[in-house]
C-alpha positions in Angstrom: -43.3 128.9 63.4 -45.2 126.6 61.3 -45.0 129.5 58.1 -41.2 129.9 59.6 -40.2 126.4 59.2 -42.1 125.9 55.7 -40.3 128.1 54.1 -36.8 127.4 55.4 -37.3 123.5 54.3 -38.3 125.3 50.6 -34.7 126.5 50.9 -33.1 123.7 52.0 -34.5 121.9 48.8 -32.6 123.7 47.3 -29.3 122.1 48.3 -30.8 118.7 47.7 -28.5 116.2 45.8 -29.6 112.9 44.5 -28.3 110.1 42.6 -30.3 107.4 40.5 -32.3 104.5 41.9 -34.1 103.1 39.2 -36.2 99.9 39.8 -37.1 97.4 37.4 -40.3 96.9 36.4 -42.3 96.4 33.7 -43.2 99.6 31.4 -46.6 100.8 32.6 -46.6 104.5 30.6 -45.8 105.1 27.0 -44.9 108.0 25.9 -43.9 107.5 23.0 -43.3 104.4 20.6 -40.3 105.4 19.1 -36.8 105.0 20.8 -32.9 106.1 20.2 -29.8 104.1 21.7 -26.4 105.6 20.6 -22.9 104.5 21.3 -23.8 101.3 22.4 -22.0 98.0 21.1 -24.6 96.1 18.6 -23.9 92.3 18.0 -26.4 91.9 14.6 -25.7 88.4 14.4 -22.6 85.6 16.0 -19.5 87.3 14.4 -20.6 90.7 13.3 -20.6 93.8 15.5 -21.2 98.0 15.1 -18.6 99.2 17.3 -20.6 102.6 18.9 -23.6 102.4 16.7 -27.2 103.5 16.5 -30.3 102.1 16.5 -33.6 103.7 16.0 -36.8 101.2 16.8 -41.0 102.8 16.4 -43.3 100.7 16.5 -42.1 97.8 17.5 -40.1 97.8 14.2 -36.4 98.9 13.8 -36.3 101.6 11.3 -32.4 102.6 11.1 -29.4 100.3 12.2 -25.8 102.0 11.8 -23.1 104.4 13.2 -24.5 108.7 14.1 -27.9 108.4 13.3 -30.0 110.9 13.9 -32.7 110.8 16.7 -36.4 111.1 15.6 -38.0 115.0 17.4 -40.4 112.2 19.2 -37.5 109.5 20.6 -36.9 108.2 23.7 -33.3 108.4 24.6 -31.9 104.9 26.1 -28.6 105.8 27.6 -26.8 102.9 27.6 -23.8 104.2 26.4 -20.7 101.4 25.7 -22.9 99.5 26.4 -23.5 96.5 24.8 -27.4 95.0 22.3 -27.5 91.6 21.2 -30.4 90.0 19.6 -33.3 89.1 22.1 -32.5 84.8 23.0 -35.1 82.2 21.1 -35.8 79.9 23.7 -36.6 76.7 21.1 -38.7 74.6 23.4 -40.1 75.2 26.9 -43.6 75.7 28.7 -43.0 79.3 29.1 -46.2 81.6 30.0 -48.4 78.5 30.4 -50.9 77.0 33.0 -49.7 74.5 34.9 -52.6 72.0 33.8 -51.4 68.7 36.2 -53.6 69.8 38.0 -56.6 70.3 36.3 -55.6 66.9 34.9 -55.7 65.1 38.5 -59.3 67.1 38.6 -60.6 65.7 35.7 -59.3 62.6 36.2 -61.2 62.5 40.5 -64.2 63.8 38.6 -64.3 60.2 35.9 -63.5 58.2 39.1 -66.8 59.3 40.9 -65.0 60.6 43.7 -61.9 60.2 46.4 -60.3 57.5 48.1 -56.9 56.6 48.3 -56.7 54.5 45.1 -59.6 55.4 43.0 -60.2 54.0 39.8 -61.0 55.0 36.5 -63.7 53.1 34.2 -62.2 51.1 31.7 -58.5 51.4 32.7 -57.6 49.5 30.6 -59.7 52.1 27.3 -59.4 55.4 29.1 -60.8 58.4 27.7 -58.1 60.2 25.7 -57.7 63.8 28.3 -57.4 61.5 31.1 -54.3 59.3 29.9 -52.6 62.4 28.7 -53.5 62.0 25.3 -54.4 65.9 24.4 -52.9 67.1 21.0 -55.9 68.9 20.0 -55.4 71.4 22.5 -54.1 74.5 21.7 -51.3 77.3 24.0 -53.9 79.6 24.3 -56.4 77.4 25.7 -53.9 76.9 28.5 -52.3 80.3 28.3 -51.6 83.0 31.5 -49.7 86.4 30.5 -49.6 87.1 34.7 -47.4 83.0 34.6 -44.0 84.3 36.1 -42.3 82.2 33.4 -42.8 84.9 31.6 -40.9 87.9 33.4 -38.3 85.6 34.5 -36.9 84.0 31.1 -37.2 87.8 30.1 -35.2 89.0 32.5 -32.3 86.8 31.8 -32.3 88.3 27.1 -34.8 85.9 26.2 -37.7 87.4 24.4 -39.4 84.9 22.7 -40.5 81.5 23.5 -41.5 77.8 21.1 -43.4 76.7 23.8 -46.1 73.7 24.5 -49.1 72.5 27.4 -47.7 70.3 29.1 -49.0 67.1 31.0 -49.2 63.2 29.4 -48.2 61.9 26.1 -49.7 64.7 23.5 -50.1 67.5 25.5 -50.7 69.5 22.5 -50.1 72.0 20.0 -46.7 74.6 20.5 -46.8 78.1 19.9 -44.1 80.9 19.3 -44.8 83.7 22.1 -43.3 87.1 22.9 -42.2 87.8 26.5 -44.0 90.7 26.2 -46.1 89.8 29.4 -49.6 90.9 27.0 -53.0 88.8 26.6 -52.8 85.7 24.9 -53.8 87.6 21.2 -50.8 90.6 22.3 -48.4 87.7 23.0 -48.5 84.3 20.7 -47.5 85.9 17.6 -47.6 82.2 15.4 -50.2 79.0 16.9 -49.8 75.3 16.3 -46.8 74.7 14.7 -46.7 71.4 15.2 -48.0 68.4 18.2 -45.7 67.7 21.1 -44.9 64.4 22.1 -43.5 63.2 24.6 -42.7 59.5 26.6 -44.5 60.3 29.7 -46.7 56.8 30.5 -50.0 56.9 32.0 -50.9 56.4 35.6 -52.8 53.4 36.7 -54.7 53.6 33.0 -53.3 52.2 30.0 -51.0 53.7 28.6 -48.9 52.6 32.0 -45.7 51.8 30.2 -43.3 52.5 28.3 -44.2 49.6 26.6 -48.1 50.7 26.3 -47.2 54.1 24.9 -45.0 53.4 21.8 -48.3 51.2 21.1 -50.2 53.6 22.1 -47.9 55.9 18.8 -48.7 53.5 16.3 -52.3 53.1 17.2 -53.5 56.6 17.9 -51.3 57.2 14.1 -53.1 54.6 12.5 -56.6 55.2 13.7 -55.6 59.0 12.2 -54.7 57.6 8.8 -57.4 55.3 8.5 -60.2 58.6 9.4 -58.5 61.2 7.2 -58.2 58.6 4.4 -62.1 57.9 4.8 -63.0 62.1 5.3 -61.1 62.7 1.8 -63.0 60.1 0.5 -66.4 61.0 1.6 -65.4 64.7 0.1 -65.0 63.4 -3.0 -67.6 60.7 -3.1 -70.7 60.5 0.1 -72.5 58.4 -1.6 -72.9 55.3 0.1 -70.4 56.3 2.8 -71.2 56.6 6.3 -70.5 60.3 7.6 -67.2 60.5 9.2 -67.3 61.8 13.3 -63.8 60.9 15.3 -62.7 61.9 17.9 -61.1 65.1 18.2 -57.2 63.8 19.3 -57.5 61.6 16.2 -58.3 64.8 14.0 -55.3 67.0 15.4 -52.9 64.3 14.0 -53.9 64.4 10.6 -51.1 67.3 9.3 -48.6 65.0 11.1 -49.8 62.3 9.1 -49.6 63.9 6.7 -46.3 65.7 7.0 -47.9 69.5 6.3 -46.3 69.5 10.4 -43.9 68.4 12.1 -44.1 66.4 15.3 -41.5 67.8 18.5 -40.1 64.7 20.4 -39.3 65.2 23.9 -36.2 63.2 24.0 -34.1 63.9 27.1 -32.2 60.7 27.5 -30.8 57.9 25.4 -33.5 55.7 25.0 -35.8 58.5 24.2 -33.9 58.9 21.1 -33.4 56.3 20.2 -37.8 55.6 20.8 -38.3 58.5 18.9 -36.4 57.7 16.1 -37.3 54.2 16.3 -41.4 55.5 16.4 -40.4 58.2 13.1 -39.0 55.2 11.1 -41.8 53.7 11.2 -44.7 55.9 11.1 -42.6 58.4 8.3 -43.5 61.2 10.0 -41.5 64.4 10.2 -40.2 65.0 13.9 -37.8 67.9 15.7 -36.0 65.8 18.5 -36.5 68.8 21.6 -35.0 68.8 24.9 -32.3 66.2 24.1 -30.0 66.2 27.5 -27.6 62.3 26.2 -28.2 62.6 22.4 -24.2 62.2 21.3 -24.6 58.7 21.1 -26.8 59.5 18.3 -25.8 62.2 16.6 -24.5 61.0 13.2 -27.8 59.2 12.8 -29.6 62.5 13.6 -27.5 64.4 10.9 -27.9 61.4 8.2 -31.6 61.5 8.7 -31.5 65.3 8.8 -33.1 66.0 11.7 -33.5 69.4 13.8 -33.2 69.0 17.3 -33.2 70.9 20.7 -30.6 70.3 22.8 -31.1 70.9 26.6 -29.6 74.0 28.2 -30.1 71.6 32.0 -27.2 70.4 32.7 -25.4 69.3 36.2 -22.1 71.0 37.3 -18.9 68.3 38.6 -18.4 68.6 42.3 -15.0 68.3 41.6 -13.1 71.2 42.5 -10.6 72.6 39.8 -7.7 72.7 40.8 -7.3 76.9 41.1 -10.5 76.1 43.8 -9.6 73.3 45.5 -8.0 73.4 49.3 -4.1 73.6 48.8 -2.6 73.7 51.5 1.1 74.8 51.8 3.7 72.7 53.2 3.9 75.1 56.0 0.0 74.0 56.8 0.8 70.6 56.1 3.6 70.4 58.9 1.7 72.4 61.8 -1.5 69.4 61.3 1.3 67.1 61.7 -0.2 63.6 62.5 -3.6 64.5 61.6 -3.0 65.5 58.3 -0.9 62.5 58.2 -4.5 60.9 59.3 -6.5 62.3 56.7 -4.1 60.8 54.2 -4.1 57.4 55.1 -8.0 57.8 55.2 -8.2 59.1 51.7 -5.7 56.2 50.6 -8.4 53.3 52.2 -11.5 55.0 49.8 -13.5 51.9 49.2 -13.2 51.1 45.0 -17.0 50.9 44.8 -17.3 54.0 45.5 -14.8 55.7 43.7 -15.7 53.6 40.1 -19.2 55.1 41.0 -18.1 58.6 41.4 -15.8 58.6 38.7 -18.9 57.2 36.2 -20.4 60.1 37.5 -17.8 62.6 36.5 -18.1 61.2 33.3 -21.5 60.8 33.0 -21.5 65.1 33.5 -18.6 65.6 31.0 -21.2 63.8 28.5 -23.8 66.2 29.1 -21.6 69.0 29.5 -20.1 68.2 26.0 -23.4 67.4 23.7 -23.5 70.4 21.8 -19.6 70.4 21.6 -19.3 67.3 19.6 -22.8 68.3 17.6 -21.4 71.0 16.3 -18.2 69.0 15.1 -20.1 66.9 13.6 -21.8 70.1 11.7 -25.4 69.4 13.0 -27.3 73.1 13.9 -29.0 73.1 17.0 -31.1 75.2 19.3 -31.6 75.3 22.8 -34.2 74.7 25.0 -34.8 76.3 28.6 -37.1 73.4 30.1 -36.2 72.1 33.5 -33.4 74.6 34.0 -33.3 77.5 36.4 -33.0 80.6 34.6 -30.0 81.5 37.1 -28.1 78.6 35.7 -28.5 79.3 32.2 -25.6 81.6 31.7 -23.2 79.0 34.1 -23.8 76.0 31.6 -23.7 77.5 28.5 -20.0 78.6 29.8 -19.0 74.9 30.7 -20.5 74.4 27.5 -17.5 76.7 25.9 -15.4 75.0 28.4 -15.5 72.0 26.2 -15.2 73.3 23.1 -18.4 75.3 22.0 -17.2 79.3 20.7 -19.3 81.7 22.2 -20.4 82.7 18.5 -21.5 78.4 18.1 -23.8 79.4 21.3 -25.3 83.0 20.3 -26.3 81.5 17.0 -28.3 78.4 19.3 -29.7 81.0 21.0 -31.0 83.6 17.7 -30.3 82.6 14.5 -31.0 79.1 14.9 -34.1 78.8 17.0 -35.3 81.6 14.8 -34.7 79.1 11.0 -35.9 76.3 12.7 -39.7 78.5 13.4 -39.6 79.5 10.2 -39.3 83.6 11.7 -35.9 84.6 9.9 -37.8 86.6 8.0 -38.1 88.9 11.8 -36.3 88.1 14.3 -33.2 86.1 15.2 -30.8 88.7 13.6 -30.9 92.7 14.1 -31.7 94.5 11.0 -33.7 97.0 9.7 -37.5 96.0 8.8 -37.4 92.8 11.2 -38.9 93.2 14.5 -37.3 95.2 17.9 -36.5 92.2 19.9 -33.1 92.7 21.9 -31.4 93.4 25.1 -28.8 95.7 26.3 -26.1 94.4 28.7 -23.6 96.9 30.5 -20.7 94.5 29.3 -20.3 91.5 27.2 -22.8 89.0 27.7 -20.5 85.9 28.7 -18.8 88.2 31.6 -19.2 86.9 34.9 -20.2 90.2 36.1 -21.9 91.8 33.4 -25.8 92.1 33.9 -29.2 92.8 31.5 -30.2 96.3 31.6 -32.7 96.5 28.9 -34.9 93.9 27.5 -37.0 95.4 24.3 -39.8 92.8 23.8 -41.5 93.8 20.1 -40.5 97.4 20.9 -41.7 97.3 24.5 -39.3 98.4 26.6 -38.4 96.3 30.2 -35.7 97.4 32.7 -33.7 95.1 35.3 -32.7 96.6 38.8 -28.7 96.1 38.2 -26.5 96.0 40.6 -23.6 98.2 40.6 -20.4 96.1 39.9 -17.8 95.4 42.1 -14.4 93.5 42.0 -11.5 92.8 45.1 -8.1 94.8 45.4 -4.8 93.5 47.3 -8.1 92.2 49.7 -10.6 94.7 49.6 -13.6 95.0 47.8 -13.7 98.3 45.5 -16.4 99.7 43.4 -15.5 99.3 38.9 -17.2 102.8 38.7 -16.2 106.1 38.8 -19.0 108.5 40.0 -17.1 111.9 40.1 -18.7 114.5 37.6 -20.9 117.4 37.8 -24.6 116.6 38.6 -27.5 118.5 37.9 -30.0 117.9 39.6 -33.9 119.2 40.4 -36.0 118.7 43.8 -39.7 118.2 43.6 -40.6 120.1 46.7 -44.8 120.3 46.7 -45.8 123.4 44.9 -42.5 123.8 43.4 -39.4 122.6 42.1 -35.7 123.5 42.5 -32.5 122.7 40.8 -28.9 122.9 41.4 -25.7 120.9 40.7 -23.5 118.7 42.3 -19.8 118.2 42.3 -17.9 115.1 43.6 -14.6 114.3 43.5 -12.9 111.5 44.0 -9.1 111.5 45.6 -8.0 107.6 45.3 -10.8 105.6 46.9 -11.8 108.6 48.8 -15.4 110.9 47.4 -15.8 114.0 48.4 -18.9 116.7 47.0 -19.9 120.1 47.1 -23.8 121.2 46.3 -24.6 124.2 44.0 -28.3 125.7 44.5 -29.0 127.8 41.4 -27.8 130.9 43.1 -24.6 129.8 42.9 -24.2 128.9 47.0 -21.9 126.2 47.2 -21.6 123.8 50.7 -19.2 121.6 51.1 -20.5 117.8 52.2 -18.7 115.6 55.2 -18.4 112.5 55.9 -20.2 111.1 52.4 -20.3 107.3 52.3 -19.9 105.6 48.6 -21.1 101.8 48.6 -20.8 100.5 44.6 -23.2 103.1 43.2 -24.4 104.1 46.3 -23.8 107.6 47.8 -25.5 109.0 51.4 -24.2 111.2 54.0 -26.1 112.9 56.7 -25.8 117.3 56.5 -26.4 119.8 59.1 -28.4 122.5 57.9 -28.1 126.7 59.3 -31.0 128.7 58.5 -32.5 131.2 60.2 -30.7 130.5 63.8 -32.2 126.8 63.2 -30.8 123.7 62.6 -32.3 120.9 60.3 -30.4 117.2 59.6 -30.9 116.3 56.4 -29.9 112.3 55.4 -29.5 111.7 51.2 -29.5 108.2 50.3 -29.1 107.4 46.3 -27.5 105.8 43.9 -26.1 106.9 40.5 -27.0 104.8 37.0 -24.5 105.9 34.0 -25.4 109.4 33.7 -28.8 109.3 35.5 -29.8 110.2 38.6 -32.7 109.5 41.3 -33.1 109.4 44.8 -34.3 111.3 48.2 -33.6 112.8 51.2 -35.2 113.6 54.5 -35.4 116.4 56.4 -36.0 115.4 60.0 -39.8 114.9 60.9 -40.8 116.9 58.1 -40.9 114.1 55.5 -39.2 112.7 52.4 -38.6 114.4 49.0 -37.8 112.7 45.4 -34.6 114.4 43.8 -33.4 113.6 40.1 -30.7 114.6 37.1 -28.3 113.7 35.5 -24.2 114.1 34.7 -23.5 117.1 32.6 -19.6 116.8 32.7 -17.3 113.9 33.7 -14.3 114.4 36.5 -11.8 116.3 34.4 -14.1 119.1 33.2 
């Protein structure tokens, strides 16, 4: 009996249909380092697009880009028909891919303090060791890099392929580096070390410099010491006779390239006063500077332009609590009449609103407008800028970019600030920022234009390494009902993976209005109608009762269709679940 049921199960597998359920996961097994993508809209750079073009990449480099290219025989075909391919975004300042160092620093402080206690004291808090005071400009990114950092994956999933990352914590947390968001170790991810030192206005706790005045004084003292020690070392190298051999703190030596203007200091200046302080120090000490993570810089835009200081604006902008007219609580006249006196009483209360509260809310709204309009103000003054992702939640990036566009920033200007501007700022325009032959294969593919609300990023390539996001089916409202944007009708070939065997066949899906029906054909051209076929977005499911050799088996199908690909499973009573995969071979009218 068992043997007979097994035979029946194999026969049933001929009829199995399925669709694609592509799970979002990093690529672990690489079959080839060559990829071919065809019939995709390629945005090479802001304002320049190849419609329905082709791109071929090999060993992490773009080797051809154009139209109707012939795929190499060893190429992996990436199906992205009619999708949109953009240069990978570059985060111009963040802490992506690093370990959080605050706990380590606190632990070090604790050790220096000699134990616990509610209010432990640092020996000589007026002159603490630099590392405890947050002064570690000698620290490199590789020392705190973590290939398993969640931030690497989360930023990659929204289209970022590279990040200018820095250690964090303290007024001089360390040296920034450009990393690729490929989830590899430090050697495989860090593209270039030590672009410069990162500076902040973060004060130390319970030790010098514990105030902003102390921080400003400390910067002047550190640069004075660095200038003196640099001169001492240079003089000693020329003629050491009669001179004491130089021996200086690592943090002082790390400032030499800044003092000699070989490298800039990247000053994190969020608020108006921070920008003013950074400009003051730059004027007093004469170093080269980049202003980063700027949130309130519009007031100083003219000064920044006149001094030709590069600027990186923050993507972290607040949103207004005031609803737009079309989103507000509109009430029809009939509705107002129905509420009667209650509505009138509410209106009176609103009229009696506290003037101080109204003034406070008005100031809040004005402040929000300043944040949201900052980028367009810089653009209107002809100031090139990039974007910093520090402090912003990944899910809010697109929303915040669109808020800036509502205040006058164009789509091309936004794309430039995410691609060509940071590439130029960081000196890597020859390998990234645009999509051209010979450049690094850093890009992402979206199922629609990036700035459309319902578009989703499907594929991301970082130096030719492919990653894939799980993309849910797009849905829209029509006449008060939710319907799918997808048309799943067509003929699909499928393969059933039964242990020890593979069976092939066809699935024909037809659509009449919003209703789907189906037919299964096995490789012997036997057909069975599908009843009760349910469609939810790109998900299809249905039950099927089969009579074989006088017996009955119940099957349950559940799968998804993703573009032209099929992948899913079917359960057969108590005998288990079997995978199925396939692809579309013709459209609904063929």
